[in-house]
All heavy atoms as an XYZ file, in Angstrom:
893
protein
N     -84.543     26.995    -31.561
C     -83.587     27.483    -32.533
C     -82.377     26.548    -32.631
O     -81.767     26.446    -33.680
C     -83.157     28.890    -32.195
O     -82.423     28.941    -30.998
N     -82.063     25.890    -31.533
C     -80.923     24.964    -31.567
C     -81.222     23.720    -32.394
O     -80.317     23.152    -32.998
C     -80.530     24.567    -30.149
C     -79.930     25.685    -29.304
C     -79.647     25.197    -27.894
C     -78.676     26.234    -29.931
N     -82.501     23.286    -32.440
C     -82.854     22.111    -33.239
C     -82.631     22.362    -34.726
O     -82.360     21.427    -35.481
C     -84.309     21.712    -32.989
C     -84.619     21.133    -31.619
C     -86.122     20.924    -31.469
C     -83.875     19.848    -31.403
N     -82.763     23.588    -35.163
C     -82.513     23.914    -36.557
C     -81.063     24.238    -36.838
O     -80.537     23.912    -37.898
N     -80.399     24.863    -35.883
C     -79.036     25.330    -36.118
C     -77.999     24.216    -35.993
O     -77.098     24.114    -36.826
C     -78.682     26.456    -35.128
O     -79.646     27.489    -35.264
C     -77.314     27.007    -35.400
N     -78.116     23.400    -34.980
C     -77.071     22.400    -34.732
C     -76.882     21.429    -35.904
O     -75.753     21.236    -36.356
C     -77.351     21.650    -33.422
C     -77.315     22.549    -32.196
S     -75.804     23.496    -32.026
C     -74.703     22.226    -31.494
N     -77.946     20.801    -36.427
C     -77.719     19.917    -37.582
C     -77.252     20.670    -38.829
O     -76.520     20.123    -39.647
C     -79.082     19.272    -37.832
C     -79.820     19.421    -36.559
C     -79.311     20.683    -35.938
N     -77.663     21.918    -38.967
C     -77.265     22.696    -40.148
C     -75.766     22.962    -40.174
O     -75.195     23.162    -41.245
C     -78.022     24.013    -40.180
N     -75.119     22.947    -39.026
C     -73.677     23.189    -38.982
C     -72.895     22.099    -39.713
O     -71.741     22.299    -40.088
C     -73.207     23.284    -37.535
C     -73.796     24.445    -36.726
C     -73.287     24.394    -35.297
C     -73.484     25.771    -37.361
N     -73.534     20.953    -39.939
C     -72.875     19.855    -40.639
C     -72.970     19.976    -42.154
O     -72.278     19.268    -42.873
C     -73.495     18.521    -40.196
C     -73.428     18.216    -38.701
C     -74.215     16.960    -38.393
C     -71.997     18.087    -38.256
N     -73.844     20.841    -42.663
C     -74.089     20.926    -44.108
C     -72.814     21.179    -44.914
O     -72.577     20.487    -45.906
C     -75.177     21.981    -44.419
C     -76.532     21.475    -43.944
C     -75.215     22.311    -45.905
C     -77.655     22.477    -44.084
N     -71.957     22.133    -44.552
C     -70.774     22.377    -45.403
C     -69.811     21.194    -45.496
O     -69.000     21.142    -46.422
C     -70.091     23.564    -44.725
C     -71.152     24.234    -43.942
C     -72.068     23.135    -43.501
N     -69.901     20.257    -44.587
C     -68.969     19.130    -44.576
C     -69.498     17.893    -45.293
O     -68.794     16.899    -45.396
C     -68.629     18.752    -43.132
C     -68.026     19.880    -42.353
C     -68.760     20.539    -41.392
C     -66.736     20.304    -42.595
C     -68.220     21.599    -40.672
C     -66.184     21.355    -41.893
C     -66.929     22.000    -40.930
N     -70.736     17.933    -45.772
C     -71.372     16.760    -46.361
C     -71.186     16.729    -47.871
O     -71.142     17.763    -48.524
C     -72.867     16.735    -46.023
C     -73.161     16.686    -44.553
C     -72.531     15.493    -43.876
O     -72.607     14.377    -44.375
N     -71.896     15.726    -42.754
N     -71.124     15.524    -48.409
C     -71.007     15.319    -49.849
C     -72.295     14.759    -50.449
O     -72.584     14.977    -51.603
C     -69.859     14.341    -50.151
C     -68.509     14.812    -49.701
C     -67.998     15.979    -50.513
O     -68.355     16.152    -51.669
N     -67.189     16.817    -49.885
N     -73.067     14.048    -49.647
C     -74.261     13.366    -50.132
C     -75.422     14.341    -50.304
O     -75.753     15.109    -49.395
C     -74.666     12.270    -49.146
O     -75.963     11.779    -49.443
N     -76.071     14.272    -51.465
C     -77.230     15.109    -51.734
C     -78.334     14.852    -50.721
O     -78.984     15.785    -50.249
C     -77.738     14.830    -53.160
C     -79.055     15.468    -53.452
C     -79.134     16.814    -53.754
C     -80.224     14.723    -53.422
C     -80.343     17.403    -54.018
C     -81.441     15.302    -53.687
C     -81.506     16.649    -53.990
N     -78.564     13.591    -50.379
C     -79.666     13.236    -49.481
C     -79.396     13.698    -48.055
O     -80.316     14.130    -47.354
C     -79.947     11.738    -49.533
C     -80.405     11.338    -50.907
C     -79.696     10.620    -51.837
C     -81.639     11.691    -51.527
N     -80.425     10.496    -52.982
C     -81.637     11.138    -52.818
C     -82.755     12.418    -51.127
C     -82.694     11.290    -53.703
C     -83.811     12.564    -52.003
C     -83.770     12.004    -53.274
N     -78.174     13.615    -47.619
C     -77.837     14.083    -46.270
C     -77.987     15.606    -46.196
O     -78.591     16.132    -45.262
C     -76.404     13.645    -45.875
C     -75.983     14.285    -44.562
C     -76.322     12.137    -45.796
N     -77.472     16.306    -47.201
C     -77.598     17.767    -47.229
C     -79.069     18.159    -47.306
O     -79.510     19.087    -46.620
C     -76.798     18.372    -48.404
C     -77.116     19.845    -48.594
C     -75.312     18.179    -48.175
N     -79.854     17.447    -48.111
C     -81.283     17.749    -48.227
C     -81.995     17.567    -46.889
O     -82.822     18.395    -46.500
C     -81.935     16.859    -49.284
O     -81.399     17.127    -50.546
N     -81.682     16.496    -46.182
C     -82.301     16.254    -44.877
C     -81.915     17.313    -43.853
O     -82.764     17.810    -43.103
N     -80.648     17.659    -43.823
C     -80.193     18.695    -42.881
C     -80.779     20.055    -43.223
O     -81.171     20.815    -42.328
C     -78.666     18.753    -42.876
C     -77.943     17.533    -42.304
C     -76.452     17.627    -42.572
C     -78.227     17.373    -40.832
N     -80.858     20.364    -44.510
C     -81.436     21.637    -44.922
C     -82.930     21.688    -44.622
O     -83.449     22.716    -44.191
C     -81.181     21.867    -46.409
C     -81.455     23.250    -46.959
C     -80.667     24.298    -46.201
C     -81.109     23.306    -48.435
N     -83.626     20.557    -44.824
C     -85.049     20.499    -44.484
C     -85.235     20.753    -42.992
O     -86.136     21.484    -42.583
C     -85.636     19.137    -44.859
C     -87.096     19.050    -44.570
C     -88.102     19.393    -45.401
C     -87.699     18.622    -43.343
N     -89.311     19.200    -44.774
C     -89.086     18.717    -43.505
C     -87.203     18.153    -42.138
C     -89.984     18.385    -42.507
C     -88.099     17.821    -41.141
C     -89.471     17.940    -41.327
N     -84.388     20.158    -42.181
C     -84.438     20.359    -40.730
C     -84.247     21.839    -40.377
O     -84.989     22.390    -39.564
C     -83.357     19.503    -40.068
C     -83.431     19.521    -38.580
O     -84.433     19.119    -38.007
N     -82.372     19.996    -37.948
N     -83.284     22.479    -41.008
C     -83.028     23.901    -40.777
C     -84.251     24.735    -41.147
O     -84.683     25.594    -40.375
C     -81.820     24.350    -41.589
C     -81.535     25.846    -41.655
C     -81.119     26.371    -40.300
C     -80.472     26.129    -42.692
N     -84.829     24.482    -42.310
C     -85.979     25.270    -42.757
C     -87.223     24.983    -41.918
O     -88.007     25.890    -41.633
C     -86.254     24.990    -44.235
C     -85.160     25.466    -45.191
C     -85.459     25.001    -46.608
C     -84.992     26.958    -45.126
N     -87.425     23.733    -41.515
C     -88.605     23.375    -40.728
C     -88.578     24.053    -39.362
O     -89.521     24.727    -38.973
C     -88.690     21.853    -40.564
C     -89.854     21.408    -39.742
C     -91.121     21.367    -40.287
C     -89.686     21.033    -38.419
C     -92.210     20.957    -39.541
C     -90.756     20.630    -37.651
C     -92.023     20.588    -38.218
N     -87.497     23.873    -38.628
C     -87.427     24.451    -37.291
C     -87.239     25.969    -37.330
O     -87.739     26.684    -36.459
C     -86.327     23.789    -36.460
C     -86.676     22.400    -36.050
C     -86.062     21.313    -36.639
C     -87.657     22.171    -35.104
C     -86.397     20.023    -36.267
C     -88.003     20.881    -34.723
C     -87.372     19.812    -35.316
N     -86.518     26.480    -38.326
C     -86.387     27.928    -38.469
C     -87.722     28.569    -38.809
O     -88.076     29.621    -38.262
N     -88.484     27.932    -39.692
C     -89.813     28.444    -40.024
C     -90.776     28.359    -38.859
O     -91.691     29.169    -38.733
N     -90.574     27.390    -37.985
C     -91.413     27.274    -36.795
C     -91.160     28.381    -35.789
O     -92.025     28.698    -34.980
N     -89.995     28.979    -35.850
C     -89.667     30.075    -34.937
C     -90.248     31.412    -35.373
O     -90.479     32.286    -34.545
C     -88.146     30.237    -34.843
C     -87.399     29.226    -34.015
C     -85.905     29.420    -34.187
C     -87.778     29.349    -32.565
N     -90.483     31.565    -36.657
C     -90.877     32.869    -37.195
C     -92.145     33.427    -36.552
O     -92.154     34.582    -36.111
C     -90.988     32.816    -38.735
C     -91.606     34.080    -39.297
C     -89.613     32.590    -39.340
N     -93.257     32.670    -36.454
C     -94.457     33.269    -35.851
C     -94.263     33.698    -34.399
O     -94.696     34.784    -34.004
C     -95.516     32.169    -35.954
C     -95.019     31.250    -36.997
C     -93.536     31.335    -36.971
N     -93.594     32.873    -33.623
C     -93.374     33.210    -32.219
C     -92.480     34.418    -32.035
O     -92.754     35.303    -31.221
N     -91.407     34.474    -32.813
C     -90.495     35.613    -32.697
C     -91.125     36.895    -33.242
O     -90.887     37.976    -32.704
C     -89.180     35.318    -33.413
C     -88.332     34.225    -32.773
C     -87.088     33.957    -33.597
C     -87.976     34.572    -31.346
N     -91.939     36.767    -34.286
C     -92.641     37.944    -34.800
C     -93.612     38.476    -33.751
O     -93.709     39.688    -33.526
C     -93.389     37.607    -36.102
O     -92.436     37.140    -37.064
C     -94.111     38.822    -36.655
N     -94.331     37.566    -33.092
C     -95.238     37.990    -32.020
C     -94.496     38.633    -30.864
O     -94.965     39.613    -30.280
N     -93.336     38.094    -30.537
C     -92.518     38.662    -29.471
C     -92.084     40.090    -29.818
O     -92.159     40.997    -28.982
C     -91.297     37.771    -29.233
C     -90.367     38.144    -28.113
C     -91.051     37.904    -26.782
C     -89.099     37.324    -28.202
N     -91.667     40.280    -31.053
C     -91.248     41.614    -31.485
C     -92.438     42.565    -31.488
O     -92.347     43.700    -31.013
C     -90.595     41.555    -32.882
C     -89.257     40.813    -32.805
C     -90.394     42.944    -33.458
C     -88.672     40.468    -34.153
N     -93.569     42.100    -32.012
C     -94.745     42.976    -32.106
C     -95.323     43.317    -30.737
O     -95.914     44.387    -30.561
C     -95.830     42.342    -32.980
C     -95.504     42.323    -34.451
S     -95.279     43.971    -35.137
C     -93.525     44.062    -35.323
N     -95.143     42.470    -29.754
C     -95.651     42.774    -28.419
C     -94.864     43.901    -27.752
O     -95.349     44.522    -26.807
C     -95.631     41.528    -27.534
O     -94.306     41.146    -27.237
N     -93.676     44.176    -28.250
C     -92.877     45.263    -27.678
C     -93.170     46.610    -28.347
O     -92.622     47.622    -27.943
C     -91.388     44.939    -27.793
O     -90.982     44.943    -29.141
N     -94.030     46.610    -29.361
C     -94.374     47.833    -30.090
C     -95.732     48.324    -29.596
O     -96.645     47.520    -29.399
C     -94.423     47.550    -31.615
C     -94.844     48.775    -32.395
C     -93.077     47.046    -32.096
N     -95.891     49.626    -29.377
C     -97.204     50.138    -28.956
C     -98.306     49.758    -29.954
O     -98.062     49.651    -31.153
C     -97.008     51.655    -28.913
C     -95.543     51.846    -28.751
C     -94.889     50.689    -29.432
N     -99.507     49.571    -29.434
C    -100.638     49.070    -30.214
C    -100.854     49.835    -31.521
O    -101.047     49.237    -32.576
C    -101.914     49.135    -29.359
C    -103.129     48.504    -29.985
C    -103.106     46.990    -29.929
O    -102.544     46.442    -28.969
O    -103.643     46.367    -30.852
N    -100.852     51.148    -31.487
C    -101.115     51.951    -32.678
C    -100.018     51.916    -33.720
O    -100.240     52.255    -34.884
N     -98.819     51.501    -33.326
C     -97.679     51.482    -34.251
C     -97.354     50.086    -34.766
O     -96.373     49.915    -35.489
C     -96.444     52.069    -33.565
C     -96.517     53.550    -33.216
C     -95.279     53.971    -32.443
C     -96.674     54.386    -34.468
N     -98.161     49.093    -34.433
C     -97.840     47.715    -34.833
C     -97.834     47.499    -36.342
O     -96.955     46.787    -36.844
C     -98.757     46.731    -34.125
C     -98.360     46.601    -32.676
C     -99.080     45.526    -31.950
N     -98.625     45.546    -30.565
C     -99.226     44.944    -29.588
N    -100.326     44.256    -29.822
N     -98.748     45.012    -28.374
N     -98.775     48.061    -37.108
C     -98.665     47.875    -38.563
C     -97.362     48.455    -39.126
O     -96.691     47.823    -39.936
C     -99.881     48.611    -39.121
C    -100.862     48.631    -38.006
C    -100.036     48.724    -36.753
N     -97.004     49.654    -38.672
C     -95.751     50.259    -39.118
C     -94.551     49.440    -38.636
O     -93.596     49.208    -39.384
C     -95.647     51.697    -38.600
C     -94.323     52.348    -38.897
C     -94.016     52.764    -40.174
C     -93.388     52.516    -37.892
C     -92.795     53.351    -40.451
C     -92.161     53.096    -38.153
C     -91.871     53.514    -39.441
N     -94.596     48.997    -37.370
C     -93.499     48.206    -36.820
C     -93.315     46.896    -37.555
O     -92.196     46.459    -37.803
N     -94.418     46.250    -37.922
C     -94.337     44.986    -38.641
C     -93.735     45.192    -40.028
O     -92.862     44.432    -40.446
C     -95.722     44.350    -38.753
C     -95.664     42.973    -39.349
O     -94.696     42.252    -39.165
N     -96.695     42.612    -40.073
N     -94.188     46.225    -40.739
C     -93.655     46.456    -42.081
C     -92.178     46.856    -42.020
O     -91.382     46.408    -42.851
C     -94.474     47.517    -42.812
O     -94.389     48.750    -42.159
N     -91.812     47.654    -41.043
C     -90.406     48.046    -40.907
C     -89.531     46.835    -40.564
O     -88.430     46.685    -41.102
C     -90.262     49.122    -39.840
C     -88.893     49.710    -39.767
C     -88.841     50.886    -38.816
C     -87.457     51.469    -38.782
N     -87.386     52.614    -37.891
N     -90.027     45.962    -39.684
C     -89.270     44.760    -39.326
C     -89.076     43.847    -40.534
O     -87.992     43.285    -40.727
C     -89.986     44.013    -38.210
N     -90.107     43.716    -41.364
C     -89.993     42.870    -42.563
C     -89.012     43.455    -43.568
O     -88.237     42.722    -44.188
C     -91.362     42.670    -43.203
C     -92.280     41.775    -42.400
C     -91.736     40.375    -42.212
O     -91.233     39.778    -43.187
O     -91.800     39.878    -41.070
N     -89.044     44.762    -43.743
C     -88.105     45.410    -44.675
C     -86.671     45.215    -44.198
O     -85.783     44.863    -44.974
C     -88.436     46.901    -44.848
C     -89.725     47.053    -45.660
C     -87.292     47.656    -45.512
C     -90.267     48.457    -45.709
N     -86.442     45.425    -42.918
C     -85.089     45.263    -42.372
C     -84.637     43.811    -42.487
O     -83.499     43.528    -42.856
C     -85.031     45.779    -40.923
C     -85.163     47.296    -40.916
C     -83.740     45.342    -40.241
C     -85.330     47.893    -39.546
N     -85.537     42.880    -42.179
C     -85.193     41.447    -42.281
C     -84.814     41.082    -43.708
O     -83.839     40.363    -43.937
C     -86.364     40.597    -41.808
C     -86.099     39.105    -41.888
C     -87.247     38.297    -41.363
C     -88.415     38.386    -42.299
N     -89.520     37.495    -41.968
N     -85.575     41.577    -44.676
C     -85.279     41.255    -46.071
C     -84.007     41.930    -46.566
O     -83.194     41.304    -47.246
C     -86.462     41.634    -46.966
C     -87.616     40.681    -46.795
O     -87.432     39.492    -46.634
N     -88.822     41.217    -46.816
N     -83.813     43.201    -46.219
C     -82.634     43.920    -46.699
C     -81.341     43.443    -46.049
O     -80.296     43.388    -46.695
C     -82.795     45.423    -46.471
C     -83.775     46.135    -47.391
C     -83.884     47.605    -47.013
C     -83.356     45.995    -48.838
N     -81.381     43.133    -44.763
C     -80.164     42.726    -44.057
C     -79.994     41.223    -43.959
O     -78.906     40.745    -43.649
C     -80.149     43.337    -42.656
C     -80.151     44.870    -42.596
C     -80.159     45.330    -41.152
C     -78.976     45.442    -43.351
N     -81.065     40.468    -44.204
C     -80.983     39.023    -44.064
C     -80.953     38.290    -45.388
O     -79.968     37.652    -45.743
N     -82.035     38.398    -46.145
C     -82.157     37.612    -47.377
C     -81.426     38.228    -48.558
O     -80.815     37.533    -49.353
C     -83.632     37.425    -47.745
C     -84.423     36.691    -46.702
C     -85.638     37.177    -46.256
C     -83.960     35.505    -46.145
C     -86.366     36.508    -45.292
C     -84.673     34.838    -45.190
C     -85.887     35.336    -44.769
O     -86.603     34.681    -43.822
N     -81.483     39.536    -48.713
C     -80.931     40.203    -49.887
C     -79.417     40.018    -50.045
O     -78.945     39.687    -51.127
C     -81.307     41.679    -49.867
C     -80.797     42.448    -51.046
C     -81.299     42.212    -52.313
C     -79.805     43.401    -50.899
C     -80.831     42.911    -53.403
C     -79.329     44.105    -51.977
C     -79.837     43.863    -53.234
N     -78.603     40.227    -48.995
C     -77.155     40.142    -49.213
C     -76.604     38.719    -49.299
O     -75.470     38.531    -49.718
C     -76.556     40.871    -48.018
C     -77.590     40.842    -46.969
C     -78.908     40.761    -47.669
N     -77.376     37.710    -48.929
C     -76.842     36.344    -48.879
C     -76.286     35.863    -50.221
O     -75.135     35.405    -50.275
C     -77.891     35.385    -48.337
N     -77.021     35.920    -51.334
C     -76.444     35.446    -52.596
C     -75.239     36.277    -53.050
O     -74.278     35.737    -53.595
C     -77.590     35.572    -53.605
C     -78.816     35.735    -52.809
C     -78.424     36.296    -51.483
N     -75.301     37.569    -52.810
C     -74.182     38.439    -53.188
C     -72.925     38.071    -52.403
O     -71.840     37.906    -52.976
C     -74.558     39.906    -52.954
C     -73.424     40.853    -53.182
C     -72.994     41.144    -54.459
C     -72.783     41.449    -52.112
C     -71.941     42.021    -54.679
C     -71.736     42.319    -52.308
C     -71.310     42.607    -53.601
N     -73.058     37.963    -51.073
C     -71.892     37.618    -50.245
C     -71.369     36.225    -50.567
O     -70.161     35.999    -50.558
C     -72.263     37.723    -48.767
C     -72.560     39.131    -48.265
C     -73.036     39.094    -46.814
C     -71.341     40.022    -48.415
N     -72.279     35.299    -50.856
C     -71.880     33.946    -51.262
C     -70.999     34.016    -52.505
O     -69.916     33.434    -52.554
C     -73.136     33.112    -51.528
C     -72.868     31.694    -51.944
C     -72.822     30.678    -51.006
C     -72.663     31.361    -53.275
C     -72.594     29.366    -51.377
C     -72.422     30.056    -53.661
C     -72.391     29.068    -52.710
O     -72.156     27.764    -53.081
N     -71.454     34.750    -53.522
C     -70.702     34.863    -54.769
C     -69.379     35.576    -54.597
O     -68.364     35.167    -55.171
N     -69.367     36.632    -53.811
C     -68.119     37.378    -53.583
C     -67.096     36.492    -52.888
O     -65.921     36.463    -53.274
C     -68.400     38.658    -52.756
C     -67.118     39.264    -52.218
C     -69.165     39.661    -53.583
N     -67.530     35.761    -51.892
C     -66.595     34.910    -51.146
C     -66.065     33.765    -51.997
O     -64.872     33.451    -51.955
C     -67.273     34.380    -49.880
C     -66.357     33.776    -48.841
C     -65.338     34.801    -48.361
C     -67.156     33.265    -47.673
N     -66.929     33.147    -52.792
C     -66.483     32.061    -53.668
C     -65.506     32.595    -54.709
O     -64.470     31.972    -54.994
C     -67.693     31.359    -54.329
C     -67.251     30.443    -55.447
C     -68.484     30.585    -53.292
N     -65.801     33.755    -55.281
C     -64.903     34.341    -56.285
C     -63.570     34.760    -55.673
O     -62.521     34.618    -56.309
C     -65.578     35.537    -56.948
N     -63.597     35.254    -54.447
C     -62.363     35.736    -53.814
C     -61.461     34.597    -53.362
O     -60.239     34.745    -53.353
C     -62.703     36.631    -52.625
N     -62.039     33.476    -52.983
C     -61.237     32.377    -52.439
C     -61.050     31.214    -53.397
O     -60.240     30.339    -53.127
C     -61.876     31.833    -51.155
O     -63.158     31.299    -51.471
C     -61.992     32.910    -50.093
N     -61.793     31.180    -54.499
C     -61.788     30.039    -55.426
C     -62.120     28.728    -54.719
O     -61.665     27.662    -55.110
C     -60.441     29.914    -56.152
C     -60.246     31.025    -57.157
O     -61.253     31.480    -57.730
O     -59.088     31.428    -57.369
N     -62.887     28.826    -53.656
C     -63.322     27.651    -52.894
C     -64.846     27.606    -52.939
O     -65.508     28.508    -52.423
C     -62.821     27.753    -51.456
C     -63.219     26.565    -50.611
O     -63.903     25.654    -51.059
N     -62.783     26.577    -49.364
N     -65.408     26.574    -53.545
C     -66.855     26.468    -53.695
C     -67.573     26.324    -52.354
O     -68.733     26.661    -52.237
C     -67.214     25.281    -54.592
C     -66.788     25.467    -56.021
C     -67.535     26.610    -56.685
O     -68.716     26.793    -56.495
N     -66.810     27.396    -57.466
N     -66.903     25.850    -51.340
C     -67.535     25.651    -50.036
C     -67.452     26.879    -49.126
O     -68.129     26.937    -48.113
C     -66.935     24.455    -49.332
C     -67.254     23.162    -50.048
C     -67.014     21.999    -49.135
N     -67.331     20.783    -49.820
C     -68.445     20.103    -49.630
N     -69.328     20.529    -48.786
N     -68.656     18.986    -50.278
N     -66.650     27.852    -49.471
C     -66.490     29.031    -48.616
C     -67.800     29.792    -48.472
O     -68.134     30.260    -47.383
C     -65.401     29.940    -49.172
N     -68.548     29.897    -49.539
C     -69.813     30.617    -49.490
C     -70.830     29.949    -48.593
O     -71.534     30.615    -47.818
N     -70.930     28.628    -48.674
C     -71.910     27.919    -47.837
C     -71.503     27.977    -46.371
O     -72.352     28.035    -45.486
C     -72.155     26.478    -48.330
C     -73.444     25.904    -47.748
C     -71.003     25.564    -47.998
C     -74.679     26.523    -48.239
N     -70.197     27.977    -46.093
C     -69.741     28.166    -44.715
C     -70.229     29.508    -44.178
O     -70.736     29.591    -43.058
C     -68.210     28.108    -44.619
C     -67.665     26.737    -44.407
C     -67.193     25.989    -45.467
C     -67.613     26.194    -43.139
C     -66.684     24.720    -45.277
C     -67.105     24.923    -42.932
C     -66.638     24.186    -44.012
N     -70.082     30.565    -44.976
C     -70.519     31.889    -44.542
C     -72.025     31.908    -44.280
O     -72.468     32.373    -43.231
C     -70.172     32.936    -45.601
C     -70.756     34.322    -45.349
C     -70.055     34.980    -44.175
C     -70.673     35.175    -46.581
N     -72.815     31.396    -45.208
C     -74.267     31.459    -45.082
C     -74.761     30.628    -43.893
O     -75.580     31.087    -43.095
C     -74.945     30.980    -46.384
C     -74.509     31.839    -47.573
C     -76.455     30.948    -46.245
C     -74.816     33.302    -47.448
N     -74.253     29.425    -43.740
C     -74.711     28.552    -42.652
C     -74.232     29.063    -41.301
O     -74.997     29.142    -40.344
C     -74.254     27.101    -42.879
C     -74.936     26.506    -44.117
C     -74.505     26.243    -41.651
C     -76.433     26.346    -44.003
N     -72.960     29.418    -41.200
C     -72.433     29.819    -39.900
C     -72.869     31.222    -39.478
O     -72.862     31.534    -38.297
C     -70.915     29.650    -39.847
C     -70.550     28.198    -39.745
C     -70.073     27.484    -40.833
C     -70.757     27.506    -38.562
C     -69.785     26.144    -40.741
C     -70.472     26.160    -38.461
C     -69.981     25.489    -39.551
O     -69.714     24.155    -39.448
N     -73.294     32.064    -40.420
C     -73.880     33.345    -40.042
C     -75.213     33.118    -39.345
O     -75.632     33.918    -38.510
C     -74.059     34.237    -41.265
N     -75.870     32.002    -39.667
C     -77.133     31.653    -39.016
C     -76.985     31.293    -37.551
O     -77.969     31.283    -36.810
N     -75.775     31.018    -37.114
C     -75.572     30.717    -35.694
C     -75.668     31.977    -34.839
O     -75.744     31.876    -33.617
C     -74.207     30.037    -35.448
O     -73.170     30.905    -35.887
C     -74.118     28.709    -36.183
N     -75.676     33.131    -35.466
C     -75.849     34.366    -34.706
C     -77.243     34.442    -34.081
O     -77.404     35.026    -33.016
C     -75.628     35.579    -35.601
C     -74.199     35.869    -36.008
C     -74.147     37.016    -37.006
C     -73.361     36.193    -34.794
N     -78.244     33.876    -34.751
C     -79.621     33.979    -34.250
C     -79.777     33.342    -32.866
O     -80.240     34.011    -31.934
C     -80.594     33.371    -35.249
N     -79.407     32.064    -32.665
C     -79.539     31.520    -31.314
C     -78.657     32.232    -30.299
O     -79.048     32.398    -29.140
C     -79.119     30.056    -31.455
C     -79.151     29.758    -32.886
C     -79.008     31.044    -33.613
N     -77.478     32.678    -30.740
C     -76.596     33.386    -29.813
C     -77.223     34.706    -29.368
O     -77.192     35.047    -28.179
C     -75.237     33.637    -30.480
N     -77.813     35.441    -30.294
C     -78.440     36.714    -29.936
C     -79.723     36.506    -29.136
O     -80.046     37.313    -28.262
C     -78.705     37.538    -31.189
C     -77.447     38.048    -31.892
C     -77.811     38.745    -33.195
C     -76.645     38.957    -30.996
N     -80.470     35.431    -29.430
C     -81.647     35.118    -28.611
C     -81.245     34.825    -27.170
O     -81.886     35.284    -26.231
C     -82.397     33.927    -29.197
C     -83.295     34.197    -30.391
C     -83.784     32.887    -30.989
C     -84.461     35.065    -30.004
N     -80.187     34.051    -27.004
C     -79.708     33.743    -25.655
C     -79.215     35.003    -24.951
O     -79.495     35.214    -23.762
C     -78.589     32.704    -25.722
N     -78.513     35.865    -25.669
C     -78.031     37.113    -25.085
C     -79.200     37.986    -24.637
O     -79.182     38.548    -23.541
C     -77.160     37.857    -26.095
C     -76.564     39.176    -25.618
C     -75.568     38.932    -24.496
C     -75.911     39.902    -26.776
N     -80.227     38.087    -25.468
C     -81.405     38.860    -25.092
C     -82.119     38.283    -23.888
O     -82.628     39.009    -23.032
N     -82.142     36.956    -23.807
C     -82.790     36.303    -22.676
C     -82.023     36.578    -21.382
O     -82.615     36.851    -20.344
C     -82.891     34.805    -22.941
C     -83.626     34.055    -21.895
C     -84.957     34.125    -21.614
C     -83.075     33.110    -20.985
N     -85.271     33.267    -20.593
C     -84.127     32.622    -20.179
C     -81.791     32.616    -20.774
C     -83.939     31.693    -19.182
C     -81.610     31.675    -19.795
C     -82.675     31.227    -19.000
N     -80.691     36.538    -21.446
C     -79.886     36.788    -20.248
C     -79.893     38.255    -19.841
O     -79.805     38.571    -18.662
C     -78.440     36.323    -20.448
C     -78.288     34.831    -20.413
C     -77.794     34.151    -21.507
C     -78.650     34.109    -19.293
C     -77.648     32.779    -21.486
C     -78.518     32.727    -19.259
C     -78.016     32.062    -20.360
N     -79.976     39.157    -20.804
C     -79.934     40.581    -20.507
C     -81.308     41.190    -20.264
O     -81.405     42.379    -19.984
C     -79.250     41.338    -21.648
C     -77.781     40.992    -21.881
C     -77.228     41.782    -23.051
C     -76.949     41.219    -20.628
N     -82.349     40.383    -20.355
C     -83.706     40.884    -20.145
C     -83.841     41.397    -18.717
O     -83.484     40.721    -17.757
C     -84.710     39.762    -20.379
C     -86.132     40.173    -20.129
C     -87.089     38.998    -20.267
O     -86.641     37.849    -20.159
O     -88.267     39.253    -20.468
N     -84.390     42.611    -18.569
C     -84.572     43.124    -17.210
C     -85.627     42.303    -16.474
O     -86.515     41.729    -17.093
C     -85.044     44.566    -17.421
C     -85.531     44.632    -18.809
C     -84.821     43.554    -19.573
N     -85.537     42.224    -15.156
C     -86.525     41.457    -14.402
C     -87.927     42.033    -14.610
O     -88.106     43.246    -14.691
C     -86.098     41.602    -12.942
C     -84.826     42.368    -12.947
C     -84.531     42.828    -14.317
N     -88.908     41.158    -14.719
C     -90.279     41.592    -14.942
C     -90.830     42.261    -13.697
O     -90.563     41.839    -12.567
C     -91.147     40.388    -15.327
N     -91.595     43.323    -13.908
C     -92.253     44.021    -12.793
C     -93.529     43.281    -12.456
O     -94.287     42.903    -13.328
C     -92.572     45.460    -13.210
C     -91.359     46.296    -13.524
C     -90.516     46.569    -12.300
O     -91.026     46.670    -11.189
N     -89.208     46.681    -12.479
N     -93.769     43.099    -11.191
C     -94.992     42.447    -10.748
C     -96.147     43.417    -10.905
O     -96.189     44.452    -10.238
C     -94.843     41.993     -9.291
C     -96.011     41.153     -8.816
O     -96.847     40.771     -9.663
O     -96.081     40.899     -7.605
N     -97.085     43.099    -11.792
C     -98.177     44.030    -12.077
C     -99.233     44.005    -10.986
O    -100.125     44.852    -10.950
C     -98.814     43.706    -13.423
O     -99.342     42.389    -13.384
N     -99.170     43.050    -10.069
C    -100.174     42.940     -9.012
C     -99.788     43.687     -7.747
O    -100.592     43.880     -6.861
C    -100.435     41.475     -8.677
C    -101.007     40.726     -9.848
C    -100.251     39.764    -10.514
C    -102.291     40.990    -10.303
C    -100.766     39.087    -11.587
C    -102.814     40.313    -11.380
C    -102.055     39.360    -12.029
O    -102.563     38.691    -13.080
N     -98.539     44.076     -7.638
C     -98.123     44.795     -6.433
C     -98.558     46.254     -6.521
O     -98.638     46.838     -7.583
C     -96.614     44.692     -6.232
O     -95.959     45.321     -7.286
N     -98.831     46.852     -5.372
C     -99.293     48.246     -5.399
C     -98.218     49.192     -4.914
O     -97.266     48.914     -4.383
C    -100.529     48.408     -4.533
O    -100.454     47.714     -3.332
């Protein structure tokens, strides 16, 4: 997640189309590479019989809370500040929450129980 997030933090400061395109490609490539693994991680925590429901609920929540509000918040922030870069700052820097929350979950994970002990 850091390979996608760290270069993306430079996007709001760039003027060159090619530099922004390269950084954005990096963000989408590495972010897209995380999706299957993280989806599997989430689905492994759901009981077997509820996985179809869990998957559909996770996708709905991801779309409603992740993708849907982004253009709206971008427009509201640009209109409120009259700064064309304010919206991209919000969208890019909100993405830094993902690695931070992954790290928090990793640190707060309870110790695994040894399944071989009796």
